[in-house]
Backbone bond lengths (Angstrom), bond angles and torsions (degrees), N, CA, C in turn:
res aa  C-N    CA-C-N  psi(-1)  N-CA   C-N-CA  omega(-1)  CA-C   N-CA-C  phi
1 X - - - 1.442 - - 1.511 109.64 -
2 X 1.330 116.21 136.37 1.445 118.32 179.71 1.537 112.06 -94.98
3 X 1.300 115.43 160.11 1.462 121.79 -178.26 1.547 111.97 -104.07
4 X 1.322 118.08 3.56 1.458 121.05 179.74 1.536 108.77 -77.80
5 X 1.360 115.40 151.20 1.439 121.81 173.96 1.529 106.31 -117.15
6 X 1.349 116.14 133.11 1.453 120.73 -176.27 1.509 110.58 -123.74
7 X 1.341 115.79 129.38 1.447 121.63 177.67 1.515 110.97 -87.32
8 X 1.312 118.52 -33.24 1.430 124.11 -179.82 1.516 109.47 -75.54
9 X 1.334 120.07 123.91 1.471 119.99 179.52 1.521 112.44 -60.20
10 X 1.347 117.21 -31.51 1.459 119.00 177.99 1.523 113.61 -71.61
11 X 1.310 117.05 -26.17 1.469 120.41 173.16 1.501 108.76 -68.42
12 X 1.329 117.73 -39.37 1.486 118.85 177.79 1.522 109.99 -62.36
13 X 1.340 117.60 -40.92 1.471 120.73 177.23 1.516 110.77 -63.93
14 X 1.326 115.97 -47.83 1.455 123.46 -175.86 1.511 111.59 -59.48
15 X 1.326 116.65 -44.83 1.486 120.63 -172.00 1.520 114.63 -99.05
16 X 1.341 118.44 0.02 1.447 121.67 -177.03 1.549 110.64 -60.47
17 X 1.314 115.76 129.77 1.467 121.28 175.40 1.512 114.36 86.84
18 X 1.331 117.45 -3.97 1.455 120.07 179.58 1.527 111.22 -94.17
19 X 1.325 115.77 153.96 1.484 121.44 176.64 1.543 109.66 -77.58
20 X 1.303 116.13 167.88 1.450 119.90 176.90 1.534 111.63 -58.47
21 X 1.315 117.51 -41.14 1.490 119.52 -179.22 1.531 110.65 -68.86
22 X 1.313 116.87 -36.28 1.479 119.21 176.33 1.541 111.92 -66.65
23 X 1.343 115.25 -40.45 1.433 120.21 178.22 1.561 110.16 -63.49
24 X 1.321 114.90 -41.61 1.469 118.79 177.06 1.541 111.40 -61.22
25 X 1.337 116.41 -40.47 1.446 118.62 176.29 1.523 111.93 -65.20
26 X 1.339 115.82 -41.40 1.449 119.36 178.24 1.535 112.24 -61.72
27 X 1.325 115.59 -41.22 1.456 120.26 178.50 1.530 111.22 -63.91
28 X 1.325 117.38 -37.83 1.465 121.32 175.82 1.525 110.39 -64.27
29 X 1.333 116.67 -45.32 1.478 120.66 179.10 1.519 111.98 -64.63
30 X 1.316 117.09 -34.63 1.438 121.55 -179.63 1.539 112.70 -64.11
31 X 1.310 116.88 -21.95 1.480 120.22 177.97 1.530 111.89 -62.51
32 X 1.342 115.55 -18.56 1.488 120.36 178.55 1.480 113.02 -86.11
33 X 1.343 117.92 0.37 1.485 123.20 -172.97 1.521 111.10 -107.67
34 X 1.345 114.01 154.62 1.468 122.80 171.36 1.516 108.45 -113.44
35 X 1.300 117.53 139.33 1.495 119.60 -178.72 1.506 111.97 -74.63
36 X 1.333 117.20 -16.07 1.480 122.14 178.38 1.527 109.52 56.07
37 X 1.308 117.19 -124.13 1.491 121.73 -173.67 1.522 112.60 -90.06
38 X 1.291 118.10 1.46 1.457 121.32 -176.26 1.514 110.67 -84.82
39 X 1.344 117.50 155.11 1.454 119.83 -179.55 1.521 113.34 -67.60
40 X 1.364 115.72 -30.29 1.490 119.31 177.11 1.526 108.55 -140.44
41 X 1.319 114.83 158.23 1.449 121.06 177.43 1.527 112.60 -62.71
42 X 1.341 116.27 -40.74 1.484 118.89 178.14 1.504 111.37 -61.13
43 X 1.350 117.57 -39.42 1.464 121.70 178.33 1.540 110.17 -60.55
44 X 1.328 115.88 -45.09 1.482 120.53 179.29 1.521 110.65 -59.68
45 X 1.294 117.17 -48.05 1.500 120.60 -175.98 1.515 109.43 -66.79
46 X 1.318 119.37 -47.13 1.474 121.53 177.65 1.517 111.21 -55.53
47 X 1.322 116.62 -48.96 1.454 119.95 -177.73 1.535 111.49 -63.01
48 X 1.306 117.89 -48.24 1.459 119.62 -179.87 1.524 112.52 -65.30
49 X 1.305 117.69 -42.23 1.462 120.37 176.92 1.497 112.29 -61.70
50 X 1.321 117.92 -43.40 1.439 122.10 178.99 1.529 111.91 -62.69
51 X 1.341 116.85 -41.33 1.443 122.61 179.82 1.546 112.03 -67.92
52 X 1.307 115.76 -24.12 1.481 119.88 -178.17 1.563 111.14 -108.08
53 X 1.335 113.97 28.93 1.491 120.40 172.38 1.526 116.44 65.59
54 X 1.341 116.52 31.88 1.468 121.15 176.79 1.509 110.36 -117.46
55 X 1.321 118.48 23.75 1.456 122.14 -179.67 1.550 109.66 -57.26
56 X 1.338 113.83 125.26 1.439 120.24 178.72 1.531 114.16 80.70
57 X 1.321 117.04 -2.41 1.450 122.59 178.70 1.545 109.48 -125.15
58 X 1.350 112.96 53.66 1.450 119.27 -171.07 1.550 112.67 -70.81
59 X 1.305 118.07 -31.74 1.448 119.85 177.14 1.534 110.40 -63.41
60 X 1.295 116.95 -42.22 1.464 120.42 177.75 1.521 110.60 -62.78
61 X 1.336 116.85 -41.16 1.460 121.61 179.48 1.542 109.37 -63.20
62 X 1.276 118.70 -45.87 1.468 120.27 179.37 1.496 112.80 -65.23
63 X 1.349 116.18 -38.96 1.468 118.85 176.93 1.507 112.78 -64.99
64 X 1.349 116.73 -44.11 1.479 119.86 -179.12 1.538 109.95 -63.75
65 X 1.318 118.66 -41.26 1.456 121.52 177.99 1.515 110.33 -62.80
66 X 1.318 117.46 -44.79 1.491 121.09 -179.86 1.494 112.02 -64.56
67 X 1.327 118.30 -31.40 1.451 122.07 -176.37 1.520 113.25 -92.31
68 X 1.354 118.59 2.03 1.460 120.78 178.17 1.526 108.95 -60.94
69 X 1.306 116.57 127.19 1.455 121.05 179.99 1.527 109.77 -96.95
70 X 1.304 116.40 124.58 1.443 121.53 178.39 1.527 112.18 -80.30
71 X 1.314 115.78 -12.01 1.461 119.26 -178.80 1.536 109.24 -65.74
72 X 1.324 115.25 119.33 1.444 122.67 -179.26 1.510 112.96 83.34
73 X 1.344 117.46 2.93 1.474 121.54 178.24 1.525 110.48 -82.60
74 X 1.341 114.95 148.75 1.461 119.91 174.83 1.515 108.82 -84.97
75 X 1.319 117.48 131.91 1.439 124.81 -179.17 1.523 110.95 -102.66
76 X 1.322 117.02 130.36 1.456 122.61 177.05 1.517 108.31 -126.41
77 X 1.321 117.28 131.31 1.453 121.10 176.00 1.533 109.32 -79.29
78 X 1.304 115.70 133.47 1.456 124.46 177.89 1.516 109.65 -113.23
79 X 1.340 117.47 168.99 1.468 118.80 176.24 1.543 110.98 -63.18
80 X 1.358 113.42 160.08 1.480 120.98 177.41 1.526 113.21 63.88
81 X 1.322 116.23 35.25 1.489 123.95 179.61 1.527 114.89 57.25
82 X 1.325 116.36 24.73 1.456 120.78 176.28 1.521 110.52 -87.08
83 X 1.302 117.67 152.18 1.464 124.89 176.80 1.501 109.24 -122.83
84 X 1.332 114.94 139.25 1.473 121.13 174.35 1.526 106.87 -112.84
85 X 1.305 115.75 127.74 1.473 122.78 178.09 1.521 105.80 -109.70
86 X 1.332 117.64 126.75 1.464 123.26 175.63 1.498 110.79 -117.76
87 X 1.332 116.43 131.20 1.461 121.50 175.84 1.501 108.43 -145.28
88 X 1.312 116.77 113.35 1.471 119.95 -175.79 1.509 108.31 61.69
89 X 1.302 116.78 -128.78 1.488 121.96 179.43 1.540 112.56 -88.44
90 X 1.330 117.28 -10.80 1.450 121.33 -176.23 1.510 112.13 -90.60
91 X 1.354 114.90 153.61 1.448 120.41 171.29 1.539 109.74 -144.43
92 X 1.306 115.12 155.45 1.471 123.28 177.19 1.495 106.50 -136.02
93 X 1.319 117.12 133.92 1.470 121.55 174.30 1.515 106.42 -115.65
94 X 1.356 114.94 132.74 1.434 119.83 179.85 1.539 111.76 -141.92
95 X 1.305 114.73 160.22 1.460 121.57 173.45 1.513 106.99 -143.55
96 X 1.326 114.72 134.50 1.459 119.80 -178.09 1.519 112.56 52.52
97 X 1.337 115.48 41.22 1.475 123.68 178.33 1.519 113.05 62.89
98 X 1.322 119.05 20.25 1.438 123.35 176.99 1.535 107.66 -117.13
99 X 1.304 117.55 139.79 1.469 122.98 -179.12 1.511 109.49 -72.16
100 X 1.307 116.93 135.53 1.459 123.75 171.54 1.526 110.78 -106.75
101 X 1.327 115.83 -37.84 1.472 119.00 179.31 1.495 109.30 -159.85
102 X 1.351 114.21 156.81 1.445 122.59 175.80 1.514 105.78 -140.25
103 X 1.348 115.64 147.86 1.474 117.24 176.46 1.503 111.40 -171.17
104 X 1.303 114.15 -177.75 1.483 122.33 177.12 1.507 107.62 -130.35
105 X 1.343 115.04 135.74 1.447 121.20 179.36 1.511 111.94 -81.79
């Protein structure tokens, strides 16, 4: 059980079932993310993780995104100064060096 209190309903979804140390790691990893068009950063991460088959496994999703290696990845310019990096089946979308989405094709 964690001791954190969350006002954002998406933070409750994001952190549910994780220990305090896991939540602290998730919060650290979230600093690499941009909320983009979502009302909150937690909402963005929950939505992207759920769409990319990581529902309920948000720590794994955040870790995989953070560990994505751009070395050898193909870079594509997207609208709004966003970049898409593709490597094998994985992709990472970022803007201003902040992650917007991660997934696997």
